[in-house]
Backbone as CSV, one residue per row, in Angstrom:
resi,resn,N_x,N_y,N_z,CA_x,CA_y,CA_z,C_x,C_y,C_z
1,UNK,-6.635,-2.118,22.929,-5.414,-2.454,22.238,-5.532,-1.996,20.776
2,UNK,-4.497,-1.339,20.286,-4.463,-0.889,18.903,-3.728,-1.919,18.052
3,UNK,-4.370,-2.337,16.983,-3.755,-3.303,16.071,-3.339,-2.576,14.799
4,UNK,-2.080,-2.773,14.427,-1.507,-2.157,13.235,-1.252,-3.238,12.187
5,UNK,-1.339,-2.862,10.921,-0.928,-3.737,9.821,0.247,-3.067,9.126
6,UNK,1.222,-3.867,8.746,2.374,-3.360,8.004,2.340,-4.000,6.615
7,UNK,2.290,-3.147,5.597,2.237,-3.620,4.215,3.575,-3.318,3.543
8,UNK,4.422,-4.342,3.356,5.692,-4.111,2.682,5.455,-3.873,1.189
9,UNK,5.906,-2.733,0.697,5.733,-2.388,-0.723,6.969,-1.624,-1.201
10,UNK,8.146,-2.166,-0.877,9.392,-1.461,-1.164,10.141,-2.028,-2.362
11,UNK,9.513,-2.942,-3.068,10.184,-3.532,-4.221,10.336,-2.548,-5.369
12,UNK,11.287,-2.856,-6.253,11.503,-1.985,-7.413,11.252,-2.698,-8.732
13,UNK,10.860,-3.960,-8.688,10.503,-4.702,-9.894,11.663,-5.363,-10.611
14,UNK,12.826,-5.361,-10.023,14.015,-5.908,-10.677,13.879,-7.395,-11.002
15,UNK,13.465,-8.216,-10.033,13.356,-9.663,-10.278,12.297,-9.985,-11.316
16,UNK,11.269,-9.147,-11.391,10.214,-9.347,-12.391,10.653,-8.884,-13.766
17,UNK,11.724,-8.087,-13.808,12.180,-7.541,-15.073,11.275,-6.414,-15.544
18,UNK,10.607,-5.767,-14.618,9.660,-4.712,-14.950,10.274,-3.345,-14.673
19,UNK,9.834,-2.357,-15.428,10.259,-0.985,-15.163,9.363,-0.341,-14.109
20,UNK,8.242,-0.997,-13.806,7.288,-0.506,-12.803,7.313,-1.469,-11.621
21,UNK,7.470,-0.963,-10.395,7.407,-1.857,-9.234,6.073,-2.609,-9.191
22,UNK,6.143,-3.862,-8.764,4.963,-4.735,-8.769,3.763,-4.124,-8.058
23,UNK,3.989,-3.410,-6.965,2.870,-2.860,-6.203,2.062,-1.837,-6.989
24,UNK,2.632,-1.304,-8.078,1.923,-0.306,-8.873,1.385,-0.865,-10.191
25,UNK,1.607,-2.147,-10.441,1.038,-2.758,-11.639,-0.476,-2.841,-11.494
26,UNK,-1.173,-2.598,-12.571,-2.640,-2.577,-12.551,-3.203,-3.982,-12.718
27,UNK,-4.100,-4.333,-11.812,-4.820,-5.597,-11.868,-6.294,-5.270,-11.704
28,UNK,-7.090,-5.670,-12.662,-8.531,-5.431,-12.610,-8.843,-3.944,-12.394
29,UNK,-8.074,-3.084,-13.070,-8.362,-1.649,-13.059,-7.785,-0.846,-11.903
30,UNK,-7.024,-1.488,-11.015,-6.452,-0.767,-9.868,-5.054,-1.301,-9.580
31,UNK,-4.182,-0.452,-9.029,-2.846,-0.937,-8.679,-2.912,-2.022,-7.600
32,UNK,-1.980,-2.951,-7.655,-1.944,-4.052,-6.702,-1.935,-3.548,-5.261
33,UNK,-1.210,-2.478,-4.991,-1.143,-1.943,-3.629,-2.528,-1.489,-3.142
34,UNK,-3.347,-0.970,-4.032,-4.693,-0.551,-3.646,-5.557,-1.758,-3.279
35,UNK,-5.410,-2.854,-4.027,-6.142,-4.084,-3.682,-5.755,-4.543,-2.273
36,UNK,-4.455,-4.492,-1.964,-3.981,-4.908,-0.636,-4.521,-3.991,0.455
37,UNK,-4.487,-2.682,0.205,-4.994,-1.727,1.196,-6.491,-1.903,1.432
38,UNK,-7.224,-2.187,0.380,-8.670,-2.407,0.533,-8.942,-3.622,1.403
39,UNK,-8.169,-4.702,1.199,-8.373,-5.917,1.991,-8.045,-5.673,3.455
40,UNK,-6.920,-4.987,3.695,-6.547,-4.689,5.074,-7.563,-3.752,5.724
41,UNK,-8.072,-2.799,4.973,-9.054,-1.852,5.507,-10.364,-2.530,5.868
42,UNK,-10.639,-3.653,5.253,-11.888,-4.372,5.520,-11.847,-5.134,6.849
43,UNK,-10.661,-5.257,7.425,-10.523,-5.965,8.707,-10.801,-4.968,9.825
44,UNK,-11.909,-5.121,10.498,-12.344,-4.134,11.492,-11.390,-4.013,12.676
45,UNK,-10.646,-5.062,12.977,-9.729,-5.014,14.120,-8.492,-4.150,13.854
46,UNK,-8.192,-3.888,12.594,-7.003,-3.098,12.255,-7.360,-1.617,12.309
47,UNK,-6.642,-0.866,13.155,-6.888,0.573,13.271,-5.923,1.404,12.433
48,UNK,-4.702,0.941,12.245,-3.679,1.694,11.521,-2.995,0.795,10.502
49,UNK,-2.640,1.388,9.367,-1.917,0.661,8.328,-0.658,1.440,7.995
50,UNK,0.470,0.753,8.039,1.737,1.356,7.641,2.147,0.711,6.325
51,UNK,2.398,1.545,5.324,2.881,1.063,4.037,4.364,1.404,3.957
52,UNK,5.196,0.387,3.815,6.639,0.578,3.750,7.038,0.621,2.278
53,UNK,7.586,1.771,1.867,7.994,1.935,0.469,9.502,2.162,0.386
54,UNK,10.027,2.010,-0.803,11.450,2.234,-1.073,11.762,3.715,-0.857
55,UNK,12.932,4.044,-0.313,13.271,5.449,-0.046,13.222,6.353,-1.283
56,UNK,13.419,5.775,-2.462,13.403,6.575,-3.683,12.073,6.495,-4.429
57,UNK,11.074,5.936,-3.796,9.757,5.755,-4.428,8.944,7.041,-4.314
58,UNK,8.826,7.764,-5.403,8.040,9.009,-5.416,6.554,8.747,-5.595
59,UNK,6.187,7.609,-6.132,4.767,7.299,-6.360,4.022,7.104,-5.053
60,UNK,4.684,6.541,-4.070,4.042,6.240,-2.789,3.801,7.454,-1.914
61,UNK,4.415,8.583,-2.228,4.247,9.773,-1.398,2.808,10.248,-1.359
62,UNK,2.048,10.018,-2.414,0.653,10.462,-2.457,-0.237,9.657,-1.519
63,UNK,0.182,8.459,-1.155,-0.630,7.611,-0.271,-0.853,8.265,1.081
64,UNK,0.143,8.977,1.573,0.035,9.581,2.898,-1.081,10.610,2.949
65,UNK,-1.329,11.280,1.845,-2.323,12.343,1.820,-3.721,11.866,1.459
66,UNK,-3.855,10.611,1.089,-5.161,10.090,0.707,-5.797,9.378,1.897
67,UNK,-7.102,9.531,2.034,-7.774,8.838,3.131,-7.931,7.364,2.776
68,UNK,-7.930,6.544,3.800,-8.084,5.116,3.629,-9.472,4.749,4.139
69,UNK,-10.103,3.850,3.443,-11.457,3.404,3.796,-11.564,3.090,5.294
70,UNK,-12.700,3.380,5.882,-13.000,3.128,7.299,-12.195,4.034,8.234
71,UNK,-11.771,5.179,7.736,-11.061,6.183,8.546,-9.758,5.668,9.135
72,UNK,-9.107,4.743,8.486,-7.815,4.264,8.963,-6.734,5.217,8.496
73,UNK,-5.675,5.324,9.230,-4.645,6.311,8.960,-3.502,5.690,8.172
74,UNK,-3.130,6.333,7.078,-1.946,5.935,6.319,-0.819,6.864,6.734
75,UNK,0.277,6.292,7.214,1.415,7.087,7.669,2.481,7.138,6.594
């Protein structure tokens, strides 16, 4: 059985009053989305991770081309 994780990251930061979406804010030297991906990647049962981004989010396009720890696939 293949187990997938879905990481919702489609916010635009409006409620926070930020010009940067929350998932890209830096915490402890890395964007919040990277912290989430690292945690999900550490779960051995998860084979695939889907990151859901806003249709107009150009920052998230680079995620598809980057490898994810433990050879998990970012779509």
